N, C-alpha and C positions, 0 to 999 in steps of 0.2 A: 441366395443367401437369406437365412432366417432373420427377420427384423422384429423388433419389439413393437407391439401394438401402440398406436398413438391415440390418446383421447384428448378432448378439449374440455375446459371448464368454463364457467361463466366469467372467469377473469380475463378471457381473451388470449391466454398464453397456451402454447402447445405443451403437453405433458407426456413424457415417456413413461410407460408402465414398466415395472421391473419384470424380469424374466429369469426364473431360477436356473434354467438350463443354460442361458447365455452366460451367466456368471460362474458356471461350473458347479453350482450347488444343486444337488438332486434330491427329489423327494421333499419331505417337510422338515428336514433337519436344518433349519435356518439358524444361523448364529444370531444371538440377541445382543445388540449393541448397547454399550454402557453410555448413558448420557445422550444429549441431542446429537443427531447425525444428519448430514446433508447427503442425499442420494442423487439429486437432479437439480440443475439450474437451467432455466430457459435460455435459449441462445441470445447472445449479445452482438450488437453492431457498434459502429463508431458513433451512432446517435441514440443508442439505448439509454433510457433514464431510469428504468425500473425492471426488475426481473422477478419471476416466480421461482421460489425455492421450495423444493419438496424433500421431505425426509421424515424424521420421527423425533418425538421428545420435545417438540416446540411448546412454548408457553407465551402468554402475552408479555411477560417480563424478561423473556430470553434476550440477552445481549447479542447483537449481530455486528460483525466487523467487516469492513472492506479495507484491505491492505493494513490491518492492524488498527484502524480507526473506527470507533463506535459509530454506528449509523442511527440517526433519528428518523422518525416517520415511518418505521416498519409497520406494515399492516398484518396483523395476526388473523389468519383465516381459520386455522384449526391446528390440532396437534401435529399435523403433517404438512402444512402449507403456510408460507409467508410470501408477501410481496415486499421486496426490498428496493428502496431507491438507491441508485448507484450513479457515480460519475460516468460520463460517456467514455467508452473504451475499456471499461472494467471487464476482466476475465473471470470466468466461473471459479477458477482456482484461488482468486483473491478474496472470496467471500467465505467467512467462517462464522460459527455460532458457538455460544457458550464461553469457554475459556479463551481469553485473547491470545492470539498466536505470538510466539516468542521468536526473536531473531528475524523479523520481517525485513527484507531488503526492498526498498523502493528505488526504482530507477529514476533518473532525473526527468523522464518523460511522464511519470505517473500523474494522472489527472487530479490527484488530491493536492499537489504542490501548486501554489499560486505564485506566479512570477510578476515582477514589475521591473522592467529595464533589462531583463535577461534575453539572450538570443540562443538559438539551438545550433549545435554543430555535430555532425555525424561522420563516421568513417575516418576519424583522425589516425587510427592505427597506432595509438600510443598506450594501449592497455586499458582504455576506459571500460567501465561496466556497460555491457551491451553496445560497446563501440560508439557511444555518443555522450555528449555533455551539454549543459547549459552554461553560458558564460556572460559576464557583464563587463563593460568598459567604463561605465559612468558610476562615479561614487554615489551612494544612496540607493542603488538598485537593490531590490529585496527578493528573497524567496521565503515563502511562508508555508508552514505545514501544521495542521492540527492532527494529533495522533493520540492513541491510547496506549499507555505503557509506563514503565518506571525508569526507562533510560532511552537515550537516542545518540546516534553518531551522525555527524555531518560528513558525508563522503565527498571528496574533492580532489584537488591537485596541489602539490607543492612544486614550485618552480621559480626561477629567478624573475619571471615577469609577473608573478603574483604579488600580493601585498597583505594588508590586514583586512580581516572581516570582523564584523560585530555580531555577537550572538546574544539574543534575548529570549528567555523562556517565560511564558505566561506574563508578559509585560514587565518583567523584572529588570534590574540594572543590566545594561549591555556590557558584555565582556569582549575585550579586544583580543583577537587571536591572529597570530602571524602564520601565513601560509608560505613563507620563504623557507626553502630547505637549508639545513645546516651544512650539507655537503655540496651544494651547488648543482645537484642533479635533479632531473625530473622524476617525481613520484606520482603516478596516476592511480586513481581509484583507491585512495587511502583515507583513513579517518582523520580529518583535520581538527575535529572537536568531538569530545565525548562527554555526555552527562549521564550520571547514574544516581540512584537513590531518590528519584522523583516519587511523589505520592502516587499510588495507583489511581488511574483515571485518565481523563482527557487533558492534554496540554497543547500549547501552541508555541512553536519555535519560529523565530524570524532571523534569517541570515542576511546581513547587510554588507555590501561592498564599501570599504572605507578608504582603501588606497591600493596602489599598484596599477599596472597596465590592465590586468585581467583579474577577475574572480571567477573561479571555475567550480561548478556544482555537479557532482555525479550521482546525487541522490541521498538517501538516508537509510540507516539501519535502526529499526525500532526493537527494543528489548522489553521484556516483562518478566519480573522475578517474583 
């Protein structure tokens, strides 16, 4: 099996060189990409805290996003290479450059979500996104996310054992939202809260359990218009 040659740089990351024949492009008729593009990201593990990103069109001011959240501390090496700090467990597909991604869905296990008082539950078989959720039983438990976008949805569950949650964005007044269903039935992986029309840029949302036996979080959906 033909394999791409591998080179190493003084960054200590492995780097895969492109191979025109591997991608099905022959000769010198290579397509010219518009805007910055990522072609390669160094492998990640559960303990990886930074990755080498290779591509083209990079600049020192180029915004870099992980799961829709702008990343600080990016090291610009050249127009084709960046070193990007990432939360442990980040996948290559979660890293984007330039225009912030729209409609990014974060599962409740995403490392950018900070929990206090929540526990993890998997394989409930109730229609949860990726078949898992985080839940809290103690009032005052919180889930916090910093994101980049103009809108966000809190994904969770509506059921008779749920109650009220508090939502605060950027330290603003907390809104009380009921997660009790009007029909008495369980609704999993649904938007229990939606915010739109936020100013472009970074925002922080805090979800707080206020009442009920459980508060269930199944992640967030970030939008950018």
